[in-house]
Z-matrix of the N, CA and C atoms (Angstrom, degrees):
N
C 1 1.451
C 2 1.517 1 108.23
N 3 1.296 2 115.43 1 120.78
C 4 1.455 3 120.01 2 -179.61
C 5 1.522 4 108.72 3 -102.00
N 6 1.315 5 114.82 4 134.10
C 7 1.445 6 119.85 5 175.46
C 8 1.515 7 106.57 6 -129.57
N 9 1.315 8 116.35 7 103.37
C 10 1.457 9 118.90 8 178.63
C 11 1.516 10 108.28 9 -133.43
N 12 1.306 11 115.15 10 150.09
C 13 1.449 12 119.78 11 179.07
C 14 1.510 13 108.97 12 -151.62
N 15 1.304 14 114.62 13 153.28
C 16 1.454 15 120.02 14 174.06
C 17 1.511 16 107.96 15 -130.17
N 18 1.312 17 116.05 16 147.66
C 19 1.448 18 121.98 17 178.44
C 20 1.516 19 106.87 18 -142.21
N 21 1.333 20 116.28 19 101.94
C 22 1.456 21 120.67 20 -175.98
C 23 1.519 22 111.18 21 -67.48
N 24 1.323 23 118.45 22 -25.69
C 25 1.449 24 121.23 23 -176.93
C 26 1.519 25 114.35 24 -84.42
N 27 1.316 26 118.68 25 11.61
C 28 1.463 27 121.02 26 179.24
C 29 1.524 28 109.65 27 -63.86
N 30 1.333 29 118.68 28 146.11
C 31 1.452 30 121.51 29 -172.79
C 32 1.520 31 115.10 30 -60.72
N 33 1.325 32 119.43 31 -40.82
C 34 1.459 33 119.70 32 -176.10
C 35 1.517 34 110.50 33 -118.00
N 36 1.274 35 119.79 34 15.83
C 37 1.454 36 119.31 35 176.44
C 38 1.505 37 112.13 36 148.27
N 39 1.290 38 113.59 37 175.29
C 40 1.447 39 120.75 38 -177.68
C 41 1.522 40 110.54 39 -69.83
N 42 1.316 41 114.73 40 155.15
C 43 1.454 42 120.23 41 176.27
C 44 1.507 43 108.88 42 -110.46
N 45 1.304 44 114.30 43 140.79
C 46 1.454 45 122.09 44 176.30
C 47 1.515 46 106.51 45 -149.09
N 48 1.315 47 116.40 46 137.49
C 49 1.458 48 120.43 47 177.49
C 50 1.515 49 107.97 48 -146.89
N 51 1.319 50 115.08 49 130.95
C 52 1.458 51 121.07 50 178.91
C 53 1.518 52 108.71 51 -143.24
N 54 1.317 53 115.94 52 127.37
C 55 1.465 54 120.76 53 175.26
C 56 1.521 55 107.24 54 -94.66
N 57 1.313 56 116.31 55 126.75
C 58 1.461 57 121.77 56 -179.68
C 59 1.526 58 109.40 57 -88.41
N 60 1.327 59 114.32 58 66.90
C 61 1.457 60 119.86 59 -177.29
C 62 1.522 61 110.73 60 -76.00
N 63 1.328 62 116.25 61 157.69
C 64 1.463 63 119.95 62 -179.04
C 65 1.527 64 111.49 63 -65.42
N 66 1.311 65 115.41 64 156.94
C 67 1.460 66 120.09 65 177.84
C 68 1.531 67 109.56 66 -71.69
N 69 1.313 68 115.16 67 166.57
C 70 1.461 69 120.79 68 -179.69
C 71 1.523 70 111.21 69 -59.07
N 72 1.327 71 117.07 70 -39.14
C 73 1.461 72 120.23 71 -178.42
C 74 1.528 73 111.71 72 -66.80
N 75 1.295 74 118.24 73 -35.06
C 76 1.469 75 120.90 74 176.94
C 77 1.528 76 109.78 75 -67.49
N 78 1.327 77 116.49 76 -39.96
C 79 1.462 78 119.78 77 178.67
C 80 1.523 79 111.36 78 -66.26
N 81 1.336 80 116.51 79 -39.57
C 82 1.466 81 119.94 80 177.29
C 83 1.526 82 110.23 81 -64.11
N 84 1.328 83 116.96 82 -43.34
C 85 1.464 84 120.21 83 178.42
C 86 1.530 85 110.96 84 -61.98
N 87 1.318 86 117.75 85 -38.60
C 88 1.465 87 120.58 86 178.25
C 89 1.526 88 110.97 87 -67.43
N 90 1.331 89 116.55 88 -36.78
C 91 1.460 90 120.17 89 -179.59
C 92 1.525 91 111.50 90 -66.94
N 93 1.326 92 117.91 91 -24.12
C 94 1.462 93 121.75 92 178.76
C 95 1.533 94 110.82 93 -66.61
N 96 1.309 95 117.83 94 -19.32
C 97 1.467 96 120.57 95 176.82
C 98 1.528 97 111.09 96 -62.95
N 99 1.313 98 117.09 97 -27.71
C 100 1.471 99 120.88 98 179.29
C 101 1.520 100 112.73 99 -61.49
N 102 1.333 101 118.61 100 -54.75
C 103 1.469 102 118.61 101 177.96
C 104 1.534 103 113.25 102 -61.60
N 105 1.337 104 117.05 103 -32.46
C 106 1.473 105 118.94 104 178.13
C 107 1.524 106 109.89 105 -65.51
N 108 1.336 107 117.65 106 -42.04
C 109 1.464 108 120.75 107 177.48
C 110 1.529 109 110.28 108 -65.92
N 111 1.333 110 117.30 109 -36.64
C 112 1.463 111 120.50 110 178.85
C 113 1.525 112 110.87 111 -63.78
N 114 1.333 113 116.69 112 -36.87
C 115 1.472 114 119.53 113 178.45
C 116 1.530 115 111.85 114 -63.55
N 117 1.307 116 116.92 115 -34.24
C 118 1.464 117 120.47 116 179.68
C 119 1.527 118 110.49 117 -65.38
N 120 1.331 119 117.21 118 -39.26
C 121 1.460 120 121.31 119 -176.01
C 122 1.533 121 113.59 120 -91.76
N 123 1.327 122 118.36 121 -6.49
C 124 1.468 123 120.01 122 -176.96
C 125 1.534 124 113.98 123 -63.39
N 126 1.338 125 120.84 124 -33.19
C 127 1.470 126 118.00 125 176.24
C 128 1.537 127 112.97 126 -66.26
N 129 1.329 128 116.69 127 -24.73
C 130 1.469 129 119.83 128 -178.34
C 131 1.522 130 110.42 129 -80.04
N 132 1.339 131 115.88 130 -54.96
C 133 1.465 132 120.84 131 -178.99
C 134 1.526 133 108.23 132 -163.77
N 135 1.324 134 117.10 133 130.15
C 136 1.471 135 119.31 134 -176.79
C 137 1.527 136 112.42 135 -69.28
N 138 1.308 137 117.85 136 -34.12
C 139 1.465 138 119.75 137 178.20
C 140 1.521 139 109.92 138 -67.09
N 141 1.314 140 116.22 139 -44.25
C 142 1.463 141 120.75 140 176.43
C 143 1.530 142 110.06 141 -60.89
N 144 1.328 143 117.20 142 -41.14
C 145 1.465 144 121.51 143 179.69
C 146 1.528 145 110.70 144 -61.33
N 147 1.315 146 117.92 145 -43.03
C 148 1.469 147 120.60 146 179.16
C 149 1.523 148 111.55 147 -65.18
N 150 1.319 149 117.11 148 -42.43
C 151 1.468 150 120.82 149 -179.91
C 152 1.526 151 110.18 150 -65.49
N 153 1.328 152 117.03 151 -47.71
C 154 1.465 153 120.56 152 -179.73
C 155 1.519 154 110.23 153 -63.02
N 156 1.335 155 117.30 154 -43.88
C 157 1.467 156 120.79 155 178.83
C 158 1.514 157 112.57 156 -59.70
N 159 1.323 158 116.70 157 -43.70
C 160 1.469 159 119.92 158 178.98
C 161 1.523 160 110.91 159 -65.40
N 162 1.329 161 117.13 160 -43.50
C 163 1.459 162 120.26 161 -179.90
C 164 1.524 163 112.04 162 -64.54
N 165 1.328 164 117.45 163 -41.27
C 166 1.460 165 120.84 164 179.74
C 167 1.525 166 110.45 165 -65.89
N 168 1.330 167 117.62 166 -46.62
C 169 1.471 168 120.82 167 179.65
C 170 1.519 169 112.14 168 -61.08
N 171 1.320 170 116.85 169 -48.84
C 172 1.465 171 121.30 170 179.54
C 173 1.526 172 110.13 171 -65.51
N 174 1.333 173 116.92 172 -39.21
C 175 1.466 174 120.58 173 -179.50
C 176 1.515 175 112.75 174 -63.10
N 177 1.339 176 117.36 175 -44.92
C 178 1.465 177 120.09 176 179.31
C 179 1.518 178 111.92 177 -63.53
N 180 1.323 179 116.88 178 -43.80
C 181 1.469 180 119.98 179 179.11
C 182 1.525 181 110.12 180 -64.20
N 183 1.330 182 117.11 181 -42.72
C 184 1.467 183 120.40 182 179.73
C 185 1.531 184 111.27 183 -63.40
N 186 1.329 185 117.14 184 -40.73
C 187 1.468 186 120.06 185 178.57
C 188 1.532 187 111.35 186 -64.38
N 189 1.313 188 117.49 187 -40.66
C 190 1.468 189 120.25 188 178.77
C 191 1.526 190 111.61 189 -63.62
N 192 1.319 191 116.79 190 -42.77
C 193 1.466 192 120.06 191 -179.30
C 194 1.525 193 110.64 192 -71.66
N 195 1.322 194 117.34 193 -44.38
C 196 1.470 195 120.26 194 -178.63
C 197 1.520 196 111.88 195 -67.47
N 198 1.315 197 117.38 196 -30.62
C 199 1.458 198 120.79 197 -179.17
C 200 1.514 199 114.36 198 -85.93
N 201 1.319 200 117.45 199 3.47
C 202 1.461 201 120.83 200 -179.75
C 203 1.524 202 110.39 201 -71.29
N 204 1.331 203 117.25 202 131.17
C 205 1.463 204 119.16 203 178.37
C 206 1.527 205 111.25 204 -73.46
N 207 1.316 206 115.46 205 160.53
C 208 1.456 207 120.77 206 176.58
C 209 1.519 208 109.51 207 -120.10
N 210 1.318 209 114.54 208 151.75
C 211 1.454 210 122.73 209 169.97
C 212 1.512 211 105.86 210 -109.60
N 213 1.322 212 116.61 211 132.14
C 214 1.462 213 119.49 212 -177.74
C 215 1.525 214 110.24 213 -146.35
N 216 1.326 215 115.35 214 136.29
C 217 1.460 216 122.10 215 172.91
C 218 1.517 217 105.59 216 -120.40
N 219 1.349 218 115.67 217 115.76
C 220 1.462 219 120.20 218 -177.97
C 221 1.519 220 109.28 219 -159.19
N 222 1.301 221 116.43 220 139.00
C 223 1.467 222 123.06 221 175.72
C 224 1.526 223 112.69 222 56.25
N 225 1.321 224 116.96 223 37.22
C 226 1.453 225 120.85 224 176.80
C 227 1.517 226 114.87 225 77.01
N 228 1.333 227 117.20 226 11.84
C 229 1.462 228 122.88 227 -178.68
C 230 1.525 229 108.82 228 -125.55
N 231 1.333 230 115.65 229 137.31
C 232 1.459 231 119.67 230 170.77
C 233 1.518 232 107.92 231 -104.73
N 234 1.330 233 115.03 232 129.89
C 235 1.457 234 121.57 233 177.52
C 236 1.521 235 108.05 234 -114.12
N 237 1.311 236 115.67 235 131.60
C 238 1.464 237 122.10 236 176.81
C 239 1.516 238 107.30 237 -133.86
N 240 1.319 239 115.37 238 104.68
C 241 1.457 240 118.78 239 -173.36
C 242 1.511 241 108.87 240 67.86
N 243 1.318 242 117.75 241 -126.46
C 244 1.468 243 121.25 242 -179.25
C 245 1.521 244 113.05 243 -94.87
N 246 1.327 245 117.44 244 -2.57
C 247 1.467 246 121.00 245 -178.26
C 248 1.522 247 110.75 246 -96.29
N 249 1.318 248 115.71 247 155.85
C 250 1.469 249 121.59 248 176.89
C 251 1.509 250 109.29 249 -144.38
N 252 1.325 251 114.57 250 151.12
C 253 1.457 252 120.74 251 179.99
C 254 1.524 253 108.38 252 -151.47
N 255 1.322 254 118.64 253 140.18
C 256 1.465 255 120.31 254 174.73
C 257 1.533 256 109.83 255 -63.67
N 258 1.329 257 116.02 256 138.69
C 259 1.468 258 119.54 257 -176.12
C 260 1.519 259 112.71 258 -66.22
N 261 1.340 260 118.36 259 -23.01
C 262 1.468 261 118.82 260 179.43
C 263 1.527 262 112.16 261 -74.23
N 264 1.343 263 117.72 262 -6.70
C 265 1.462 264 120.96 263 174.97
C 266 1.533 265 112.02 264 -97.08
N 267 1.334 266 116.42 265 5.18
C 268 1.460 267 121.06 266 179.96
C 269 1.516 268 110.28 267 -106.88
N 270 1.325 269 116.73 268 137.46
C 271 1.459 270 122.48 269 177.22
C 272 1.517 271 110.88 270 -85.85
N 273 1.330 272 115.64 271 -172.49
C 274 1.460 273 120.92 272 178.77
C 275 1.528 274 109.72 273 -69.42
N 276 1.313 275 117.29 274 131.50
C 277 1.457 276 120.42 275 -174.96
C 278 1.527 277 112.75 276 -76.95
N 279 1.310 278 114.23 277 156.75
C 280 1.453 279 122.17 278 171.74
C 281 1.526 280 106.12 279 -108.75
N 282 1.335 281 116.48 280 117.55
C 283 1.459 282 122.36 281 -178.05
C 284 1.520 283 108.62 282 -95.27
N 285 1.324 284 116.35 283 133.81
C 286 1.466 285 121.04 284 179.53
C 287 1.515 286 109.86 285 -134.35
N 288 1.326 287 115.54 286 144.26
C 289 1.465 288 122.27 287 172.10
C 290 1.526 289 107.48 288 -140.09
N 291 1.311 290 115.31 289 164.59
C 292 1.456 291 120.44 290 176.66
C 293 1.518 292 112.83 291 64.61
N 294 1.339 293 114.92 292 -134.77
C 295 1.467 294 121.08 293 -177.18
C 296 1.527 295 111.79 294 -64.40
N 297 1.345 296 117.21 295 -35.52
C 298 1.472 297 119.96 296 177.31
C 299 1.525 298 110.81 297 -63.28
N 300 1.332 299 117.03 298 -40.29
C 301 1.462 300 120.80 299 179.46
C 302 1.524 301 110.63 300 -67.04
N 303 1.331 302 117.64 301 -39.93
C 304 1.460 303 120.87 302 177.75
C 305 1.522 304 110.42 303 -60.58
N 306 1.314 305 115.79 304 -41.15
C 307 1.454 306 120.49 305 178.65
C 308 1.534 307 111.17 306 -68.34
N 309 1.339 308 116.79 307 -39.73
C 310 1.471 309 120.83 308 179.24
C 311 1.525 310 111.59 309 -65.64
N 312 1.334 311 117.17 310 -32.16
C 313 1.467 312 121.29 311 178.08
C 314 1.516 313 112.38 312 -82.15
N 315 1.317 314 117.29 313 -15.95
C 316 1.456 315 120.38 314 -173.48
C 317 1.510 316 113.80 315 -118.58
N 318 1.338 317 117.30 316 -100.04
C 319 1.468 318 120.51 317 -172.36
C 320 1.523 319 114.93 318 -60.46
N 321 1.326 320 117.92 319 -32.28
C 322 1.464 321 120.63 320 -177.20
C 323 1.528 322 113.31 321 -90.93
N 324 1.327 323 118.31 322 -0.44
C 325 1.461 324 121.52 323 -176.30
C 326 1.528 325 110.33 324 -71.44
N 327 1.324 326 115.55 325 121.70
C 328 1.462 327 121.58 326 177.33
C 329 1.528 328 108.35 327 -73.55
N 330 1.327 329 118.79 328 126.46
C 331 1.463 330 119.96 329 -179.06
C 332 1.526 331 113.47 330 -63.24
N 333 1.321 332 117.84 331 -18.98
C 334 1.470 333 120.28 332 178.20
C 335 1.520 334 111.95 333 -84.80
N 336 1.317 335 117.88 334 -8.06
C 337 1.463 336 122.19 335 -176.04
C 338 1.527 337 110.85 336 -70.05
N 339 1.335 338 115.30 337 150.57
C 340 1.461 339 120.26 338 168.72
C 341 1.516 340 104.97 339 -86.75
N 342 1.308 341 117.07 340 122.85
C 343 1.449 342 118.80 341 -177.89
C 344 1.518 343 111.29 342 -131.93
N 345 1.326 344 113.28 343 137.33
C 346 1.454 345 122.80 344 171.60
C 347 1.521 346 103.93 345 -123.25
N 348 1.313 347 115.17 346 96.65
C 349 1.454 348 121.65 347 -173.25
C 350 1.521 349 108.65 348 -119.63
N 351 1.320 350 116.48 349 132.33
C 352 1.451 351 121.53 350 178.56
C 353 1.521 352 109.03 351 -127.30
N 354 1.322 353 115.48 352 133.01
C 355 1.459 354 121.07 353 175.60
C 356 1.522 355 110.20 354 -65.42
N 357 1.301 356 115.91 355 148.99
C 358 1.462 357 120.42 356 -179.44
C 359 1.513 358 113.54 357 85.56
N 360 1.316 359 117.78 358 -5.36
C 361 1.462 360 121.66 359 176.22
C 362 1.520 361 106.65 360 -111.78
N 363 1.324 362 115.96 361 114.55
C 364 1.459 363 120.74 362 -170.09
C 365 1.526 364 113.76 363 -75.17
N 366 1.318 365 118.47 364 -42.35
C 367 1.461 366 121.16 365 -172.63
C 368 1.517 367 113.62 366 -73.59
N 369 1.336 368 114.97 367 148.33
C 370 1.460 369 121.99 368 177.42
C 371 1.522 370 108.33 369 -135.98
N 372 1.316 371 116.38 370 135.87
C 373 1.465 372 122.30 371 173.10
C 374 1.523 373 107.23 372 -120.30
N 375 1.327 374 116.23 373 124.86
C 376 1.473 375 121.69 374 179.36
C 377 1.520 376 108.08 375 -111.30
N 378 1.331 377 116.81 376 116.95
C 379 1.458 378 123.02 377 -178.49
C 380 1.528 379 108.99 378 -107.15
N 381 1.342 380 118.21 379 113.65
C 382 1.469 381 118.62 380 175.67
C 383 1.525 382 110.72 381 -68.14
N 384 1.328 383 116.27 382 142.71
C 385 1.462 384 122.05 383 178.51
C 386 1.521 385 107.48 384 -93.36
N 387 1.344 386 116.17 385 125.35
C 388 1.462 387 122.00 386 -175.15
C 389 1.521 388 113.30 387 -86.91
N 390 1.312 389 118.32 388 -11.44
C 391 1.461 390 122.30 389 -179.02
C 392 1.529 391 109.33 390 -75.70
N 393 1.327 392 117.18 391 115.20
C 394 1.471 393 121.51 392 -177.71
C 395 1.527 394 112.05 393 -66.23
N 396 1.338 395 117.94 394 -24.32
C 397 1.456 396 121.25 395 -179.07
C 398 1.528 397 113.20 396 -84.23
N 399 1.322 398 116.77 397 -11.31
C 400 1.460 399 121.00 398 -178.52
C 401 1.527 400 109.50 399 -80.13
N 402 1.331 401 118.36 400 126.50
C 403 1.466 402 119.68 401 179.82
C 404 1.529 403 113.45 402 -73.01
N 405 1.329 404 116.97 403 -11.28
C 406 1.456 405 121.34 404 179.17
C 407 1.522 406 108.75 405 -93.23
N 408 1.333 407 119.04 406 113.84
C 409 1.457 408 120.34 407 -175.29
C 410 1.522 409 114.51 408 -79.67
N 411 1.331 410 117.71 409 -22.36
C 412 1.469 411 120.01 410 -174.33
C 413 1.531 412 109.30 411 -157.38
N 414 1.333 413 115.50 412 149.01
C 415 1.453 414 122.12 413 171.76
C 416 1.518 415 107.02 414 -105.38
N 417 1.318 416 117.59 415 122.53
C 418 1.461 417 123.08 416 179.04
C 419 1.526 418 107.20 417 -112.32
N 420 1.351 419 115.35 418 116.33
C 421 1.456 420 120.73 419 -172.08
C 422 1.521 421 111.28 420 -126.23
N 423 1.322 422 116.78 421 131.01
C 424 1.455 423 120.57 422 170.07
C 425 1.519 424 108.16 423 -73.19
N 426 1.325 425 116.07 424 142.81
C 427 1.462 426 120.36 425 177.33
C 428 1.522 427 109.09 426 -155.86
N 429 1.319 428 115.69 427 140.28
C 430 1.458 429 119.40 428 175.05
C 431 1.522 430 110.67 429 -73.21
N 432 1.327 431 116.35 430 -24.60
C 433 1.471 432 121.64 431 178.66
C 434 1.527 433 109.14 432 -131.88
N 435 1.335 434 117.90 433 70.44
C 436 1.469 435 119.55 434 -175.73
C 437 1.521 436 113.26 435 -63.87
N 438 1.324 437 117.89 436 -28.95
C 439 1.466 438 119.78 437 177.88
C 440 1.523 439 111.23 438 -67.13
N 441 1.322 440 118.09 439 -38.48
C 442 1.467 441 121.12 440 177.40
C 443 1.525 442 111.24 441 -69.52
N 444 1.324 443 117.05 442 -37.27
C 445 1.462 444 121.00 443 176.19
C 446 1.523 445 110.14 444 -62.53
N 447 1.328 446 116.89 445 -46.25
C 448 1.468 447 121.08 446 179.47
C 449 1.528 448 110.78 447 -62.71
N 450 1.323 449 116.83 448 -41.28
C 451 1.466 450 120.18 449 179.54
C 452 1.527 451 110.87 450 -65.38
N 453 1.323 452 117.41 451 -38.74
C 454 1.472 453 120.39 452 178.60
C 455 1.520 454 111.04 453 -65.07
N 456 1.329 455 117.49 454 -39.24
C 457 1.471 456 120.67 455 177.95
C 458 1.523 457 109.97 456 -66.35
N 459 1.330 458 117.40 457 -41.92
C 460 1.473 459 119.84 458 178.53
C 461 1.521 460 111.26 459 -61.93
N 462 1.340 461 116.67 460 -45.58
C 463 1.473 462 119.79 461 179.91
C 464 1.523 463 111.02 462 -64.35
N 465 1.316 464 117.20 463 -41.00
C 466 1.467 465 120.24 464 179.30
C 467 1.523 466 110.42 465 -65.65
N 468 1.337 467 117.12 466 -38.01
C 469 1.465 468 120.96 467 178.71
C 470 1.528 469 110.31 468 -65.48
N 471 1.330 470 116.65 469 -42.20
C 472 1.472 471 120.11 470 177.33
C 473 1.518 472 111.50 471 -63.73
N 474 1.333 473 116.87 472 -39.95
C 475 1.468 474 120.73 473 179.37
C 476 1.524 475 111.52 474 -65.27
N 477 1.327 476 117.23 475 -38.39
C 478 1.464 477 121.13 476 178.57
C 479 1.532 478 109.13 477 -67.08
N 480 1.330 479 117.56 478 -42.14
C 481 1.462 480 120.90 479 179.78
C 482 1.525 481 111.58 480 -65.61
N 483 1.353 482 117.24 481 -36.89
C 484 1.469 483 120.39 482 176.81
C 485 1.512 484 111.44 483 -66.64
N 486 1.321 485 116.45 484 -35.47
C 487 1.457 486 120.45 485 -178.69
C 488 1.529 487 110.80 486 -65.45
N 489 1.333 488 116.84 487 -37.70
C 490 1.453 489 120.37 488 -178.08
C 491 1.485 490 109.53 489 -93.91
């Protein structure tokens, strides 16, 4: 489930928000844990097995959705998971999809990079960090709409520069 929005009229920059939720197939696979748990409890009591199975299935799916990181650009700050950085410290992004994105997430990924990568999401946006004192050279982020994320960062950066 993708939830993204932009608001050009925001006071200090564009708004963008995207939850990197698991794909449908991951949620279905997690829900299969419910019947497996029910099988364990079925020799004890079938009613207990059904209740435990339902709770386990719903619990796993809820944990996967609740634990999904978000990407957000708001008030001149980009947030990716639990990290945040001012947009004026980010350079022009490199957008990748397909084979380029697979390579950016794998063999070309700098181990010093801050990365929020989710399987099942094809697009990747890599934002170089312009702060020479920052030990993280680049932010590599999975996104279903990496072009919109990059555009939101550019607009927010322009808005911050206009403000100062």
